[in-house]
C-alpha positions as CSV (number, residue, x, y, z in Angstrom):
1,M,5.4,-14.4,-20.1
2,K,3.3,-11.5,-18.8
3,L,1.0,-10.5,-16.0
4,L,-2.6,-9.6,-16.4
5,L,-4.7,-8.0,-13.7
6,I,-8.4,-8.7,-13.8
7,R,-11.1,-7.1,-11.7
8,P,-14.3,-9.1,-12.3
9,S,-16.6,-6.6,-10.7
10,D,-15.4,-3.9,-13.2
11,H,-16.7,-6.0,-16.1
12,F,-19.9,-7.5,-14.5
13,S,-22.2,-5.5,-12.3
14,H,-23.5,-8.6,-10.5
15,T,-22.8,-12.4,-10.2
16,D,-26.0,-13.1,-12.1
17,E,-24.7,-11.2,-15.1
18,L,-21.6,-13.3,-15.0
19,R,-23.6,-16.5,-14.8
20,D,-25.7,-15.5,-17.7
21,C,-22.6,-14.7,-19.8
22,A,-21.2,-18.2,-19.0
23,G,-24.3,-19.7,-20.6
24,H,-25.2,-22.0,-17.8
25,S,-26.0,-21.9,-14.1
26,I,-23.0,-21.6,-11.8
27,P,-23.4,-22.1,-8.0
28,L,-22.5,-19.0,-6.1
29,D,-20.0,-20.9,-4.0
30,R,-18.1,-21.5,-7.3
31,L,-17.5,-17.7,-7.7
32,P,-15.2,-16.9,-4.8
33,L,-13.0,-14.7,-7.0
34,F,-15.8,-12.3,-8.1
35,N,-15.4,-9.8,-5.4
36,V,-11.6,-9.8,-5.1
37,A,-10.0,-6.4,-5.5
38,A,-7.7,-7.7,-8.2
39,L,-7.2,-11.2,-9.7
40,P,-3.7,-11.6,-11.2
41,V,-3.1,-14.1,-14.0
42,I,0.2,-15.0,-15.5
43,V,0.2,-16.2,-19.1
44,G,3.0,-17.8,-21.0
45,D,4.4,-17.0,-24.4
46,N,1.6,-19.0,-25.9
47,G,-1.0,-16.8,-24.3
48,L,-2.3,-19.6,-22.0
49,P,-2.3,-19.4,-18.2
50,V,0.7,-20.9,-16.5
51,K,-0.3,-24.2,-14.9
52,D,-0.5,-24.3,-11.0
53,V,1.1,-20.9,-10.5
54,N,-2.2,-19.2,-11.1
55,G,-3.8,-21.4,-8.5
56,F,-1.4,-20.0,-6.0
57,L,-2.2,-16.4,-7.0
58,A,-5.9,-17.1,-6.9
59,H,-5.5,-18.5,-3.4
60,M,-3.6,-15.4,-2.3
61,A,-6.2,-13.1,-3.9
62,V,-9.0,-14.7,-2.0
63,R,-7.1,-14.5,1.3
64,S,-6.2,-10.9,0.8
65,R,-8.4,-8.4,2.7
66,G,-7.0,-5.4,0.9
67,A,-9.2,-2.9,-0.9
68,T,-6.8,-2.0,-3.6
69,G,-5.4,-5.4,-4.8
70,D,-1.9,-4.3,-4.2
71,T,-1.1,-7.5,-2.2
72,A,-2.2,-9.8,-5.0
73,R,-0.3,-7.7,-7.6
74,T,2.9,-7.8,-5.5
75,Y,2.7,-11.6,-5.2
76,A,2.1,-11.9,-8.9
77,E,5.0,-9.6,-9.8
78,A,7.3,-11.6,-7.5
79,V,6.1,-15.0,-9.0
80,L,6.6,-13.7,-12.5
81,S,10.2,-12.7,-11.6
82,W,10.9,-16.2,-10.3
83,L,9.4,-17.8,-13.4
84,K,11.5,-15.7,-15.7
85,F,14.6,-16.6,-13.7
86,A,13.7,-20.3,-14.0
87,Q,13.2,-19.8,-17.7
88,A,16.6,-18.1,-18.1
89,Q,18.3,-20.8,-16.1
90,R,16.5,-23.6,-17.9
91,F,14.9,-25.4,-15.0
92,S,11.3,-26.3,-14.3
93,L,9.6,-25.3,-11.0
94,G,9.4,-28.9,-10.2
95,N,13.2,-29.1,-10.0
96,A,13.6,-25.9,-7.9
97,T,16.0,-26.3,-5.0
98,E,17.3,-24.2,-2.1
99,E,20.5,-23.6,-4.0
100,L,18.6,-22.2,-7.0
101,L,16.6,-19.9,-4.7
102,A,19.9,-18.6,-3.3
103,Q,21.2,-18.1,-6.8
104,Y,18.0,-16.1,-7.6
105,R,18.6,-13.9,-4.6
106,N,22.3,-13.3,-5.6
107,E,21.3,-12.4,-9.1
108,M,19.0,-9.7,-7.9
109,V,21.5,-8.4,-5.4
110,G,24.1,-8.0,-8.3
111,A,21.7,-6.4,-10.7
112,C,22.3,-2.7,-11.5
113,T,20.7,0.1,-13.4
114,P,22.6,1.7,-16.3
115,D,23.9,4.4,-14.0
116,G,25.4,1.8,-11.7
117,K,22.9,1.9,-8.9
118,P,21.3,-1.3,-7.4
119,K,18.3,-2.3,-9.4
120,Y,16.5,-3.8,-6.4
121,S,16.2,-2.6,-2.8
122,R,17.0,-5.1,-0.1
123,S,13.4,-5.2,0.9
124,T,12.4,-6.1,-2.6
125,V,14.9,-8.9,-2.8
126,N,13.8,-10.3,0.6
127,N,10.1,-10.0,-0.5
128,R,10.7,-11.9,-3.8
129,V,12.7,-14.6,-2.1
130,T,9.9,-15.1,0.5
131,I,7.1,-15.2,-2.1
132,A,9.0,-17.7,-4.2
133,G,9.4,-19.9,-1.1
134,R,5.7,-19.6,-0.3
135,L,4.8,-20.6,-3.8
136,H,6.6,-23.9,-3.4
137,L,5.4,-24.4,0.1
138,W,1.8,-24.0,-1.1
139,G,2.5,-26.4,-3.9
140,K,3.8,-29.0,-1.5
141,R,0.8,-28.7,0.8
142,K,-1.7,-28.8,-2.1
143,G,0.2,-31.6,-4.0
144,R,0.0,-29.5,-7.2
145,L,3.6,-28.3,-7.5
146,L,6.0,-30.7,-5.9
147,S,9.7,-29.7,-5.8
148,P,12.8,-30.3,-3.7
149,L,12.4,-26.7,-2.5
150,G,8.9,-27.3,-1.3
151,E,10.0,-30.5,0.5
152,F,12.8,-28.6,2.2
153,L,10.6,-25.7,3.4
154,E,7.8,-28.0,4.6
155,K,10.4,-30.0,6.6
156,Q,11.8,-26.9,8.2
157,R,8.3,-25.7,9.2
158,L,7.4,-29.0,10.8
159,E,10.7,-29.1,12.7
160,M,10.2,-25.6,14.1
161,G,6.5,-25.9,14.8
162,P,4.0,-23.0,14.6
163,R,5.0,-21.5,18.0
164,S,8.7,-21.7,17.7
165,Y,9.0,-20.4,14.2
166,G,11.5,-17.6,14.0
167,Q,13.0,-18.5,17.4
168,H,15.5,-21.2,16.3
169,R,18.3,-20.9,13.8
170,H,16.9,-23.4,11.3
171,R,17.5,-22.6,7.7
172,S,14.6,-21.6,5.6
173,E,13.8,-19.0,2.9
174,N,14.3,-16.4,5.7
175,S,17.9,-17.5,6.2
176,M,18.5,-16.0,2.7
177,H,17.2,-12.6,3.6
178,L,19.5,-9.6,3.4
179,G,20.0,-7.4,6.4
180,T,18.0,-4.1,6.1
181,S,18.8,-0.8,7.6
182,E,16.2,1.1,9.6
183,R,15.5,4.5,8.2
184,L,14.0,7.2,10.3
185,P,10.9,8.9,8.9
186,R,11.6,11.8,6.5
187,V,9.9,15.0,7.8
188,L,9.4,17.9,5.3
189,S,10.5,21.3,6.6
190,P,8.1,24.3,6.7
191,E,10.1,25.8,3.8
192,E,9.8,22.6,1.7
193,L,6.0,22.5,2.3
194,S,5.6,26.1,1.3
195,R,7.7,25.8,-1.8
196,L,6.1,22.5,-2.8
197,F,2.6,23.9,-2.8
198,V,3.7,26.9,-4.9
199,V,4.6,24.6,-7.8
200,T,1.8,22.0,-7.3
201,P,-0.8,22.0,-10.1
202,P,-4.2,23.4,-8.9
203,Q,-6.1,20.1,-9.3
204,Y,-3.7,18.3,-7.0
205,V,-3.3,21.0,-4.2
206,L,-6.3,19.8,-2.2
207,M,-5.3,16.2,-2.4
208,F,-1.8,16.9,-1.1
209,R,-3.3,19.0,1.7
210,W,-5.3,15.9,2.8
211,A,-2.1,13.9,2.7
212,V,-0.1,16.2,5.0
213,A,-3.0,17.3,7.3
214,T,-4.4,13.9,8.0
215,G,-1.6,11.4,7.3
216,L,-3.8,9.5,4.7
217,R,-2.0,7.1,2.3
218,R,-2.3,7.9,-1.4
219,F,-5.0,5.3,-2.0
220,E,-7.0,6.6,1.0
221,V,-6.9,10.1,-0.5
222,C,-7.9,8.8,-3.9
223,G,-10.7,6.8,-2.3
224,L,-12.3,9.5,-0.2
225,R,-16.1,9.4,-0.4
226,R,-18.6,12.2,-0.1
227,S,-20.8,10.0,2.1
228,G,-17.9,9.8,4.6
229,L,-17.7,13.6,5.0
230,S,-19.7,15.6,7.6
231,S,-21.7,18.3,5.8
232,P,-20.8,22.0,6.4
233,E,-24.1,22.3,8.3
234,Q,-23.2,19.5,10.6
235,I,-19.7,21.0,11.2
236,A,-21.3,24.4,12.1
237,A,-24.1,22.9,14.3
238,R,-21.6,20.9,16.4
239,N,-18.9,23.6,16.3
240,M,-16.3,21.0,15.3
241,E,-12.7,21.9,14.9
242,L,-11.7,18.4,14.1
243,V,-14.1,16.5,11.9
244,P,-14.5,12.7,12.0
245,I,-14.1,11.1,8.5
246,E,-15.0,7.5,7.6
247,I,-12.5,5.9,5.2
248,V,-11.4,2.5,4.0
249,R,-7.9,1.6,5.2
250,K,-5.4,-1.2,4.4
251,G,-7.0,-4.6,4.7
252,G,-10.4,-3.3,3.7
253,K,-11.1,-2.1,7.3
254,T,-13.4,0.9,7.8
255,A,-11.9,3.5,10.2
256,T,-12.5,7.0,11.5
257,V,-9.8,9.7,11.0
258,H,-10.0,13.3,11.9
259,A,-9.4,16.3,9.6
260,P,-9.3,20.1,10.3
261,S,-12.8,21.6,9.7
262,A,-11.3,24.2,7.3
263,L,-10.0,21.3,5.1
264,V,-13.4,19.6,5.0
265,E,-15.2,22.8,4.2
266,Q,-12.8,23.5,1.4
267,T,-13.3,20.0,0.1
268,W,-17.1,20.6,-0.1
269,W,-16.4,23.8,-2.0
270,Y,-14.4,21.8,-4.5
271,I,-17.1,19.1,-4.8
272,H,-19.8,21.7,-5.5
273,F,-18.0,24.1,-7.8
274,Q,-14.7,22.6,-9.1
275,R,-15.1,18.9,-9.3
276,P,-15.5,17.5,-12.9
277,R,-18.8,15.8,-13.8
278,P,-18.6,12.1,-12.9
279,E,-18.1,9.9,-16.0
280,K,-20.2,7.1,-14.4
281,Q,-22.9,7.1,-11.8
282,R,-20.8,4.9,-9.5
283,F,-18.2,7.7,-9.4
284,E,-20.7,10.2,-7.9
285,D,-19.6,9.4,-4.4
286,V,-15.9,9.8,-5.1
287,V,-14.5,13.1,-3.9
288,F,-11.6,13.6,-6.2
289,L,-12.1,13.1,-10.0
290,N,-9.8,13.8,-12.9
291,R,-10.7,15.9,-15.9
292,Y,-12.3,12.8,-17.5
293,G,-14.6,12.3,-14.5
294,S,-12.9,9.2,-13.2
295,P,-11.1,8.6,-9.9
296,F,-7.4,9.5,-9.7
297,A,-4.9,6.7,-10.0
298,R,-2.5,6.4,-7.0
299,Q,0.4,6.2,-9.5
300,T,-0.6,9.6,-11.0
301,L,-0.6,11.2,-7.6
302,S,2.9,9.9,-6.9
303,K,4.2,10.9,-10.3
304,V,2.9,14.5,-9.9
305,F,4.4,14.8,-6.4
306,R,7.7,13.6,-7.8
307,S,7.6,16.2,-10.5
308,C,6.8,19.0,-8.0
309,A,9.6,17.8,-5.6
310,N,12.1,17.8,-8.4
311,Q,11.2,21.4,-9.3
312,I,12.2,22.6,-5.8
313,G,15.2,20.3,-5.5
314,S,13.7,18.0,-2.9
315,D,14.1,14.3,-2.5
316,A,10.8,13.9,-0.6
317,T,8.1,11.5,-1.8
318,L,4.4,11.6,-1.3
319,H,4.6,9.1,1.5
320,H,6.8,11.5,3.4
321,M,3.8,13.7,3.8
322,R,2.4,10.9,6.0
323,H,5.7,10.9,8.0
324,T,5.5,14.7,8.5
325,F,2.0,14.4,9.8
326,A,2.8,11.5,12.2
327,V,6.0,13.1,13.7
328,S,4.4,16.5,14.0
329,V,1.3,15.2,15.8
330,L,3.4,13.1,18.1
331,A,5.5,16.2,18.9
332,I,2.5,18.2,20.1
333,L,1.0,15.2,22.1
334,E,4.4,14.6,23.8
335,A,4.6,18.3,24.6
336,S,1.1,18.3,26.1
337,S,1.9,15.2,28.1
338,N,5.0,16.9,29.5
339,K,2.9,19.8,30.7
340,G,0.8,17.7,33.0
341,R,-1.8,16.2,30.7
342,P,-0.8,12.5,30.7
343,M,-1.8,10.5,27.6
344,N,-0.6,7.6,25.5
345,S,0.8,9.6,22.6
346,L,2.1,6.6,20.7
347,K,-1.3,4.8,21.0
348,A,-3.1,8.0,19.7
349,V,-0.8,8.3,16.7
350,Q,-1.1,4.5,16.0
351,T,-4.9,4.9,15.8
352,L,-4.6,8.0,13.6
353,L,-2.2,6.2,11.2
354,G,-4.1,2.9,11.2
355,H,-1.1,0.8,12.2
356,A,-1.9,-2.7,13.3
357,N,1.0,-2.9,15.7
358,V,2.3,-0.1,17.9
359,T,5.9,-1.1,17.2
360,T,5.4,0.2,13.7
361,T,4.6,3.6,15.3
362,E,7.6,3.7,17.6
363,I,9.9,4.7,14.8
364,Y,8.2,8.1,14.8
365,L,9.1,8.6,18.4
366,R,12.8,8.0,17.5
367,A,12.5,10.5,14.7
368,L,11.0,13.0,17.1
369,E,13.9,12.6,19.4
370,M,16.3,13.4,16.5
371,S,14.6,16.6,15.3
372,S,12.1,17.8,17.9
373,D,12.7,21.6,17.3
374,E,12.2,21.2,13.5
375,V,8.9,19.3,13.8
376,R,7.4,21.6,16.4
377,E,8.0,24.4,13.9
378,S,6.5,22.5,11.0
379,L,3.4,21.7,13.0
380,D,2.2,25.3,12.5
381,F,2.5,24.8,8.8
382,L,0.8,21.5,8.3
383,Y,-2.2,23.2,6.9
384,G,-1.4,26.8,6.8
385,A,1.8,26.5,4.8
386,T,-0.2,24.9,1.9
387,L,-2.4,28.0,1.4
């Protein structure tokens, strides 16, 4: 079995083109998957789509509001893992039980890499157990994939009710979750930032600067648009030190972030004098293009960062640039508040990072309490140290 990712809009410019290709008229309401970011399809060893499972994946793809298709892909990878386990254990999904789901979890917990390290993180194990349970719960509700596991999960949901779910100690797929430890955000030191940018390939320096100076996620950096940037003339006319930028965040939401004016002006210089010629017209609005004139892949950005970090002996990842931004900004806001300028620092950082819930942002406050002197020092280097 294998997983295929299909993006209909990449192959057809419009629904009319798809309808013409099909050779007959298809009502538009029959094309709900045309505009999904990614449509995962699992095919068996015979090359044919696996029955019912792909209905669940299509359901999740339509429900997903993400702009990258990561949610649909994650669901598909977890379902594929569960299918392979069922194949290895010689049981059909229609015979899946709570005990088999627990066995699946235990097998992942015990899996190790050749060097003896755990193959799966606790969060990955929990995520895959949850998605396997959701597959069978969906099958029970749709009447398309009936199993003892689906019956069990549906019964537990009905007993707990929509409001009390999670408040009672009823067994469900969540009862099989492993305990996870809370890790504080990793903040890069000023020395790490300086050394990192010394070894960064020139074509990636500006992208890494955006990551550390604005807290953007890797897909947000790769997805920056020229149309979302204020022009140098607008920056000069309004005497802006922080420039509002329109971006697409997780869930496909459009949001405004703020970037140093020097960073935006440097980006315009790159667009006019250094950016490769776009391979296709639809890439004209994309800020960062690789040497072939196509948008950078997020995986490429992470791979290059990993290589650079290894060169300087650092265990930092690209996402830690976002941590560095968040903790550093929170530090300066807290310091300003303590000097008599009251403000809701957490709320401000929550908005800058695009967190849906402020509790997600609170972990940065705990990190600040652990290393306040260090982050205040690193604040001065967020942009300057990359030069």
